N, C-alpha and C positions, 0 to 999 in steps of 0.2 A: 361461493365456497372459499375462493382464494382470499377475499376480503375478510371473511369470518376467521380464517386461519391467522392472517396478519394481525387482526384485532386481538386475537387470543395470544399471539406470540408477543405482542407489545405489552402484555400485562406483566408487571415486574415479577410477581410470584411465579408465573409460568416461565418466563424467560430465565430466571435464576435456576429453576429446577432443571429445565431442559438443557441449558448450557452446561451445567455440571455433568450431565450424562454424556454429552457430546465430546467434551474435552479429552478424555482418554482415547477415544476412537480417532479423533483428529490428530492427536499426538502420534499414534501408531502410523497413520496414513502419512503424516509429515516425515517421519523417520525413514519410512520405506521409500517414498519419492526422493528424498534427499540422498539417500544411499545410492539408488539407482541412477540418479542424475549425475552425481559426482563421479561415480565409477565410469559411466558412459562418457562424460565430458573429459575426465582427466586420464583415462586409461584406454578405452576402446575407440574413441574418436580419432581420426587421422590428423596429423599435423597440417596446418594450413600451408599451401604451396608458397605464399608470399611472407606470411607472419611467423611461420614455424609454430613452436609451442606457446608462444606469447599470446596467441589468439584465445587461449583457453580461459582467460579472464572474463570472456563473454558470458560464461556459465554463472557469473555472479553479477557482472555489470549490467547485462541486458535485462534479466528479470528484475533487478533492483530498479532500473529506470522505468520499466513497465509498471511496477508496483507504485512507484512514486506518483505517477499520473493516475492510475486506477484508484488508489486510496483517496486522492484529493477529490475525484468525482463522487466516490462514496460519501466522503465528508460533506460535500456541498449539497448532495441530494438529500441525505438524512437531515442535514441542517435545515433545508427548505421544508421538509416534511414536518419537522419539529416547529418551524416558524409558522407554517400555515395551519396545521391541525393540532398544535400544542401537545404532541405526543412526547412524553418524557423520555421514553426509551430511544427515540429518534435523536433527540438532543444528546443523550449519553453516547450513542454510536458516533455522532459527529465529532464531539470533543475527544472522545477516546481514540479516534482514528488519527488525530493530528500528531502525537508524538511518534506513532508507528511510521506514518508517512514521511515525517521529517527524518527519521532514521534511515529509511530506504533511500530517500533523496540524497542524504549525505553519503551513504554507501555508494550510490551511482556516481557521485561527483568524484569520490576518492579513487574508486576503481577505474573511472574514466581517465583520471589524471595518470594513474599508473600505466594504463594502456597507451595513453597519448604520448608519454615520454619517449618510448622507443619508435613509435610510429611517426610522430610529428617533430620529435627533437626537443619538445618542451612540455612542462607539466600543465600549462594552461594557456589558452588563447581565448580572446573575447569573440568566440564563434557564436553564432545565433542559437545553436542547440545548447551549448554549455551555459551561455548567458541566461537563456530562459529557464533552464533547469535550476540555475542558481537563484533566480527570481522565485521559483517554486519553493525552495528551501526557506527563503525569507517569508513567503506567504504562510507556510506552516508555522514558522516561529512567531509570526505576527498573531496568528489564531491562538497559539498557546499562551502568548503574553497577554493578549486582550482578555482571555478567559480568566487568567490568574489575577488580573487587575480589577475585575468586578466581583464584589463580594456575594451578591445574590446569584445563585446558580442559574436560575431561569432567565433572568436578565442578561447574564453573561452568555448563555447559550443562544439567545436571539441575536446578540451583537456579533458573535463569531459566525453565526449562519449568513448574515449579511455580508461580512468580510469574505467568507468562503465563496459565496455566490459571485461576488464581484471578481474574485481571483480566477474563476473558471475560464475566463477568456484566455489565460496563459496556456491551457492545456492543448488546444489545437495549434497554438503557436510552437509549442515544443514538438508536437508531432510532425507538423508540416515544415518546420524551419529549414530542414535539409533540402526541400523541394522549392521553397519560396526564395531562399537567398543562397548566394555562393558560400559553400561551407566546406571546412576541412573534415567535418564529421562524416563517417560512413553513411551512405544513403540506406534506404530501406531494403531489407533482405528477406526476412521471414514474412512480412506483411504483403509481399508480392505473391498472393495466393496461387495465381495461375502457374507461376514458375519461380519458387523461392530461390534466391541466389546463395544457397548454402547446401552443402551436401547432406543427404538424408542421414548419414551416420552422425553428423554434427548437429542436425536439427532436432532429432528426437531427444537427446539428452537436454538440449536447450529448453524444449517445451515441457519436459518432465521437471526441470529445475523451476521453470515458471510456475508450474502446478504446486510444487513444494513451497515456493515463496507465498503463494496465495493461501495455502492451508496454514502456513505459519502466521500469516496476517489474521486469519480467522481465529487461531488459538490466542494470539496476543490481544485481539479485539475483544474476545469473549471474557478473558481474565480482567482486562481493564474496565470493561462494562460492568462486570459483577462488583469490582471494588468501588466503582463510582456509584453503583446502585445502593450498595450497602451504606456508603457515606450519606447519600441523600434520604435514605429510607430508615435512618436510625430512629428507633421508637415506634415503628410501625408494627402492627399486629403480626402480619405474615412473617416478617423477618424474625421477630421474637419467637415465633413458633419453630421456624427453621433452626435457629440457633439452639433452642432448647432440646431439639431432637438429635442434635449432633453429640 
């Protein structure tokens, strides 16, 4: 039953139709989560006993860093699906994820520098976590550049899928870098599920903001996929029928 649903969802006409219905609801959900997360993080969460109010940048920095890794995995997995089973929509999801992931990675690096200046006394250090996150940005840019350099969309999708799969090795390096090497970067807090090293009043808004960022990714991904699908399917009967009914 699941495979049948996935097969149906991968159909371009069905995807275009269902994504159009989902977008308004996802937008409302995103706005609600964002409002609650920002209010909780900036207003109700107590100041940190060491960092004061400067810690509040975590409500953007941490979810952005999480999303930078999450989106790369989605890009690599969907690229692999497109590479193996030749599913057009999987190829589109893969390449459409790259600019969004690059944006989140850049946001994580910028907010990390803003946070690092008062904490470490410098905007940047060649720390293992920071360096591997910077490499992730270059991987995203490499995927975008490679896709743009190849004229045929299907050939380009296969090429970027291979590049994305090679780059997956960087994801566990980013995640475990603070444990494997001596690092200035703060160690794991939220991921210590048995006893998170963060107060519950700070943790809840952080998780809500992480949810808001994921919903935003879903919105941006659907919009980019729809645009890419229209470009690839120009002249197709199903797209012509949809455009005629608008």
